[in-house]
C-alpha positions in Angstrom: -208.6 55.0 -42.0 -208.7 53.5 -45.3 -206.2 52.8 -48.2 -208.9 51.7 -50.7 -208.5 54.5 -53.3 -204.4 54.3 -53.6 -204.5 50.4 -53.5 -207.1 50.2 -56.2 -205.0 52.6 -58.4 -201.7 50.6 -57.8 -203.5 47.2 -58.4 -204.7 48.6 -61.6 -201.0 49.9 -62.6 -199.5 46.4 -61.9 -202.2 44.7 -63.8 -201.3 46.9 -66.8 -197.8 45.9 -66.4 -198.6 42.3 -66.7 -201.3 42.4 -69.4 -199.7 39.8 -71.6 -200.5 36.0 -71.6 -199.2 34.1 -68.4 -195.9 32.1 -68.8 -195.9 29.0 -66.6 -192.6 28.3 -65.6 -190.6 25.7 -64.0 -186.9 26.1 -63.1 -186.0 23.7 -66.2 -187.9 25.7 -68.4 -186.6 29.0 -67.1 -183.1 27.6 -67.7 -183.8 26.3 -71.2 -185.1 29.6 -72.2 -182.1 31.5 -71.0 -179.5 29.2 -72.6 -181.5 29.8 -76.0 -181.7 33.8 -75.7 -178.6 34.3 -73.4 -175.2 35.6 -74.6 -172.8 34.1 -72.4 -173.5 30.5 -73.3 -173.5 31.4 -77.0 -170.2 33.1 -76.9 -168.9 30.1 -75.3 -170.3 28.0 -78.0 -168.5 30.3 -80.3 -165.3 30.0 -78.8 -165.6 26.1 -79.0 -166.4 26.3 -82.5 -163.2 28.3 -83.0 -161.3 25.7 -81.4 -162.6 22.9 -83.7 -161.6 25.1 -86.6 -158.2 25.4 -85.3 -158.0 21.9 -85.0 -158.9 21.2 -88.5 -156.3 23.7 -89.5 -153.6 21.5 -87.7 -154.9 18.4 -89.1 -154.8 19.9 -92.8 -151.0 20.4 -92.2 -150.7 16.6 -92.2 -152.8 16.0 -95.3 -151.5 15.9 -99.0 -151.1 19.4 -100.3 -151.5 19.5 -104.1 -151.6 22.6 -106.6 -152.1 23.0 -110.3 -151.2 25.9 -112.5 -151.4 26.8 -116.0 -150.1 29.7 -117.8 -149.2 31.1 -121.2 -147.0 33.9 -121.8 -144.8 35.6 -124.2 -141.3 36.0 -123.4 -137.8 37.5 -124.6 -134.5 36.6 -122.8 -131.2 38.9 -122.9 -128.5 36.2 -123.3 -125.9 38.5 -122.0 -127.5 38.8 -118.5 -126.5 35.1 -118.1 -123.3 35.5 -119.5 -123.6 34.2 -123.0 -122.6 36.3 -125.9 -122.4 33.7 -128.9 -121.1 35.2 -132.3 -123.5 36.3 -134.6 -126.5 35.7 -132.3 -128.3 38.9 -131.1 -128.1 39.1 -127.2 -132.0 39.2 -127.0 -133.7 36.1 -128.1 -137.4 36.3 -128.8 -139.9 37.2 -128.1 -141.4 33.7 -128.1 -144.6 32.1 -126.8 -144.5 29.4 -123.8 -147.5 27.3 -122.6 -146.9 25.8 -119.2 -149.1 23.5 -117.2 -147.7 22.5 -113.8 -149.0 20.1 -110.9 -147.3 19.6 -107.4 -148.0 17.7 -104.4 -146.5 17.1 -101.0 -147.2 14.7 -98.2 -145.8 14.7 -94.7 -144.7 11.2 -94.2 -143.4 11.6 -90.7 -143.5 15.0 -88.7 -143.7 14.5 -85.0 -143.8 18.2 -84.3 -147.1 18.5 -86.5 -148.7 15.4 -84.9 -148.0 16.7 -81.3 -149.5 20.1 -82.4 -152.5 18.3 -83.6 -152.9 16.4 -80.4 -152.4 19.6 -78.5 -155.5 21.2 -80.6 -157.7 18.0 -79.8 -157.1 18.6 -76.0 -157.9 22.5 -76.8 -161.4 21.4 -78.2 -162.0 19.2 -75.3 -161.2 22.0 -73.0 -163.5 24.6 -74.9 -166.3 22.0 -74.6 -166.0 21.9 -71.0 -165.7 25.8 -70.9 -169.0 25.7 -72.6 -170.6 23.5 -70.1 -169.1 26.0 -67.4 -170.9 28.9 -68.9 -174.1 26.9 -69.1 -173.8 26.0 -65.6 -173.2 29.7 -64.7 -176.3 30.6 -66.8 -178.3 28.0 -64.9 -177.1 29.2 -61.4 -177.8 32.9 -62.2 -181.3 32.0 -63.7 -182.0 29.8 -60.5 -181.4 32.7 -58.1 -183.6 34.9 -60.2 -186.1 32.2 -60.0 -186.1 32.1 -56.2 -186.4 35.8 -56.1 -189.8 35.3 -57.9 -190.6 32.4 -55.5 -189.9 34.8 -52.6 -191.8 37.4 -54.2 -194.8 35.1 -54.8 -194.6 34.0 -51.1 -194.7 37.5 -49.9 -197.5 38.6 -51.8 -199.6 35.6 -50.6 -198.5 36.2 -47.1 -199.2 40.0 -47.4 -202.8 39.0 -48.7 -203.4 36.8 -45.8 -202.3 39.4 -43.5 -204.8 41.9 -45.2 -207.5 39.3 -44.9 -206.8 38.9 -41.3 -206.4 42.4 -40.4 -209.9 43.2 -42.0 -211.4 40.7 -40.0 -209.8 42.1 -36.7 -210.9 45.6 -37.8 -214.2 44.6 -38.2 -214.0 42.8 -34.8 -212.9 46.0 -33.2 -215.6 48.0 -34.8 -218.2 45.4 -33.8 -216.9 45.6 -30.0 -217.0 49.5 -30.2 -220.5 49.4 -31.2 -221.3 47.0 -28.4 -219.5 49.1 -25.9 -216.8 46.5 -25.2 -213.9 48.4 -26.7 -212.6 52.0 -27.1 -212.2 54.2 -30.1 -208.4 53.9 -29.6 -209.1 49.9 -30.1 -210.7 50.6 -33.5 -207.9 53.2 -34.6 -205.1 50.8 -33.7 -206.7 48.0 -35.6 -207.3 50.3 -38.8 -203.6 51.2 -38.3 -202.7 47.7 -38.4 -204.8 47.1 -41.6 -203.2 50.3 -43.3 -199.8 48.6 -42.5 -200.9 45.4 -43.8 -202.2 47.0 -47.2 -199.0 49.0 -47.6 -196.9 45.8 -47.3 -199.0 43.9 -49.6 -198.1 47.0 -52.2 -194.5 46.9 -51.4 -194.7 42.8 -51.9 -196.7 43.3 -55.2 -194.0 45.8 -56.3 -191.2 43.3 -55.6 -193.0 40.8 -57.4 -193.1 42.8 -60.5 -189.4 43.7 -60.3 -188.6 40.1 -59.7 -190.7 39.2 -62.8 -188.9 41.7 -65.0 -185.3 40.5 -63.9 -186.3 36.8 -64.9 -188.2 37.6 -68.0 -185.2 39.6 -69.1 -182.7 36.9 -68.3 -184.8 34.1 -70.2 -185.6 36.6 -73.1 -189.3 36.6 -72.9 -191.8 39.4 -73.3 -191.3 41.5 -70.2 -195.1 42.4 -70.5 -195.7 38.7 -69.5 -197.1 37.4 -66.2 -194.9 34.6 -64.8 -196.8 31.6 -63.1 -194.4 29.3 -61.2 -194.8 25.6 -60.7 -192.6 25.4 -57.7 -192.8 26.7 -54.1 -190.2 27.4 -51.7 -188.9 24.6 -49.6 -189.0 23.8 -45.9 -185.9 21.6 -45.9 -183.2 20.6 -48.2 -180.9 17.4 -47.6 -177.2 18.1 -46.9 -174.7 15.7 -48.7 -171.9 14.5 -46.9 -168.6 16.3 -47.3 -166.6 13.7 -48.8 -169.6 12.8 -51.2 -169.8 16.4 -52.1 -166.2 16.7 -52.8 -166.0 13.4 -55.0 -169.1 14.6 -56.8 -167.4 18.1 -57.6 -164.0 16.6 -58.6 -165.9 14.5 -61.2 -168.8 16.7 -62.1 -167.4 20.4 -62.1 -166.5 21.2 -65.8 -164.0 23.7 -64.7 -161.8 20.9 -63.4 -162.2 18.9 -66.6 -161.4 22.2 -68.5 -158.2 22.4 -66.4 -157.2 19.1 -66.9 -157.8 19.3 -70.8 -155.9 22.6 -71.0 -153.0 21.0 -68.9 -152.8 18.2 -71.4 -152.7 20.9 -74.2 -149.8 22.7 -72.7 -147.9 19.7 -72.3 -148.2 18.5 -75.8 -147.4 22.1 -76.9 -144.2 21.7 -75.1 -143.5 18.4 -76.9 -144.5 20.0 -80.2 -142.0 22.8 -79.6 -139.2 20.3 -78.6 -140.1 18.1 -81.8 -139.3 20.6 -84.1 -135.5 19.7 -83.3 -136.1 16.2 -85.0 -135.9 15.3 -88.7 -139.1 15.5 -90.7 -139.7 13.3 -93.8 -141.7 14.4 -96.7 -142.6 13.1 -100.2 -142.8 15.7 -103.1 -144.0 15.4 -106.5 -143.7 18.1 -109.4 -144.9 17.4 -113.0 -144.5 20.1 -115.9 -145.8 20.3 -119.4 -144.3 23.1 -121.5 -143.8 24.0 -124.9 -144.1 27.1 -127.5 -147.6 25.8 -128.4 -150.3 23.6 -127.0 -149.4 20.8 -129.9 -145.8 20.5 -128.6 -145.9 20.3 -125.0 -143.3 18.0 -123.5 -143.7 16.3 -120.0 -141.1 16.5 -117.4 -141.5 15.4 -113.7 -139.6 15.3 -110.4 -140.4 12.7 -107.6 -138.3 13.4 -104.4 -138.2 12.1 -100.8 -137.2 14.9 -98.6 -135.5 14.8 -95.0 -135.1 17.7 -93.2 -133.2 18.6 -90.3 -132.9 21.9 -88.5 -129.4 22.8 -87.8 -129.7 26.1 -86.5 -133.1 27.7 -85.9 -133.1 30.3 -83.0 -136.9 30.6 -83.1 -137.2 26.8 -81.8 -135.6 27.5 -78.6 -137.7 30.5 -77.9 -140.9 28.7 -78.8 -139.8 25.8 -76.3 -139.3 28.6 -73.7 -142.6 30.0 -74.4 -144.5 26.8 -74.4 -142.9 25.8 -71.2 -144.0 29.2 -69.5 -147.6 28.6 -70.6 -147.3 25.2 -69.2 -146.2 26.5 -65.9 -149.0 29.0 -65.6 -151.6 26.3 -66.6 -150.2 24.1 -63.7 -150.8 27.1 -61.3 -154.1 27.9 -62.6 -155.1 24.2 -62.4 -154.0 23.8 -58.9 -155.6 27.1 -57.8 -158.9 25.9 -59.6 -158.9 22.9 -57.6 -158.4 24.7 -54.4 -161.4 27.1 -55.3 -163.7 24.2 -56.1 -163.1 22.6 -52.7 -163.8 26.2 -51.1 -167.0 26.4 -52.9 -168.3 23.1 -51.7 -167.3 23.7 -48.3 -168.9 26.9 -48.2 -172.0 26.0 -49.8 -172.9 23.0 -47.6 -172.2 25.2 -44.7 -174.3 27.8 -45.9 -177.1 25.1 -46.6 -176.9 23.6 -43.1 -177.2 27.3 -41.8 -180.3 27.6 -43.9 -182.1 24.5 -43.0 -181.6 25.6 -39.1 -182.8 29.2 -39.9 -186.2 27.7 -41.7 -186.6 25.3 -38.7 -186.3 28.2 -36.3 -188.6 30.4 -38.5 -191.2 27.8 -38.6 -191.2 27.6 -34.6 -191.4 31.3 -34.4 -194.3 31.4 -36.6 -196.2 28.9 -34.4 -195.1 31.1 -31.2 -196.3 34.3 -32.7 -199.5 32.8 -34.0 -200.2 31.6 -30.4 -199.1 34.7 -28.8 -201.4 36.6 -31.2 -204.1 34.0 -30.3 -203.6 34.5 -26.4 -203.6 38.6 -26.7 -206.9 38.6 -28.8 -208.4 36.2 -26.2 -207.1 38.2 -23.3 -208.3 41.3 -24.8 -212.0 39.8 -25.3 -212.1 38.6 -21.7 -210.9 42.2 -20.6 -207.6 41.0 -19.0 -205.4 42.3 -22.1 -204.8 45.6 -23.5 -205.0 46.8 -27.2 -201.1 47.4 -27.0 -200.6 43.9 -26.3 -202.8 42.8 -29.2 -200.9 45.4 -31.3 -197.6 44.0 -30.5 -198.7 40.5 -31.2 -199.8 41.4 -34.4 -196.5 43.0 -35.3 -194.7 40.0 -34.0 -197.0 37.8 -36.2 -196.4 39.5 -39.4 -192.6 39.7 -38.8 -192.4 35.9 -38.0 -193.9 35.4 -41.5 -191.6 37.7 -43.1 -188.6 35.7 -41.5 -189.9 32.4 -42.6 -190.2 33.5 -46.2 -186.8 34.9 -46.2 -185.5 31.9 -44.6 -187.1 29.6 -47.2 -185.8 31.6 -50.0 -182.3 31.5 -48.6 -182.5 27.7 -48.3 -183.8 27.3 -51.8 -180.7 29.6 -53.1 -178.3 27.7 -50.9 -179.6 24.7 -52.4 -178.6 26.1 -55.8 -175.4 26.9 -54.6 -174.5 23.7 -53.6 -175.6 22.1 -57.2 -173.5 24.6 -58.7 -170.5 24.1 -56.4 -170.6 20.2 -57.2 -171.4 20.4 -60.8 -174.9 18.9 -60.2 -176.8 21.7 -61.8 -175.9 20.6 -65.2 -178.7 18.0 -64.8 -181.4 20.8 -64.9 -180.2 21.8 -68.3 -182.5 20.2 -70.8 -180.8 17.6 -73.3 -177.5 18.1 -71.3 -175.0 15.6 -72.8 -171.4 15.6 -71.1 -168.7 15.9 -73.5 -167.1 12.7 -74.4 -163.6 13.9 -74.3 -162.7 12.9 -77.8 -162.3 14.6 -81.2 -165.6 16.0 -82.8 
């Protein structure tokens, strides 16, 4: 019983899928490529830039404002419109030419509401920068999981290839024993069945590898016809941080918490800005005017004023204050919930990492037991004490033990990525990652 024909056809098909130049990747490389090609982080950076634009607009309100205007027009005036009816003078005067050049400037000397609004926008910029970091961390975590899938597929292909090599050797041994008269035709058939199963499992593993490659290539924006070569293998054990240490790291490292703090500060400043609209504002105002009938008879006039304004009755101020207080209340609730979510993420990820370490240790022991059991079954069969059924069962157990080990190692690698994401440590895997300073840009 042979699968050589179909195996060759599928192998050629898989080779055709990956005809491009191989891409050698580390996890850091994959994350960097995904951040350059992905949309999630780019949209977050766009939102951050919009926050900076809003801050510039708020700052512009505190800068001096100046305008200049030049006009020349022909005009007639109906004096009767203004209640003048001089005797002997026609009611309509003109038309006559007017040349007018004006310049006006205004400076906010004291406007606490505008200043508080600018401070709130500064806090909004900090929050947006942390939101960008959050998006980058989410992208890094997603790419890390895809990277682990490729690692797992690699390990499965290597394991299935080893199974094929082993069962080919066992099939040859069975055929030789049958030729020597020490085994039956049933033994040869069972050995060929095991070999056929191993080849089928190898084909499935190769298909899984192609699918995992396509998912990762799509995420990093690379040519999906390329072959991926990974620089890292699945781990056998990962250290588990202490709970207190992990929680402390998360409280200082998770950008979501920093974003919540910045948004809380922005909301409080918005409330202060809304209340400050009740206070007087002081401004400096200047207006200059050159006017006359012709350009050679222009006369200069000007006005310089200090303006103090105090709102006596503005219904919109109270509604603005109420709205700002509601927004502050919502942000406070979201900030408290996010802190609880972060703690839950840390506790859950640490527990999953501990369990994954235990699973890998158990899977390694099971592999040793399965290998020893298969060796014993083969020796007993060669000595005439065992049966082919015992060998067949041992081969199945051997193959399943290796499959369980690969799954446990992949789960361990994924659990480690979850711990890094939960504590914010995954940001160190982002090339040239600079944590925001928290000040205005």
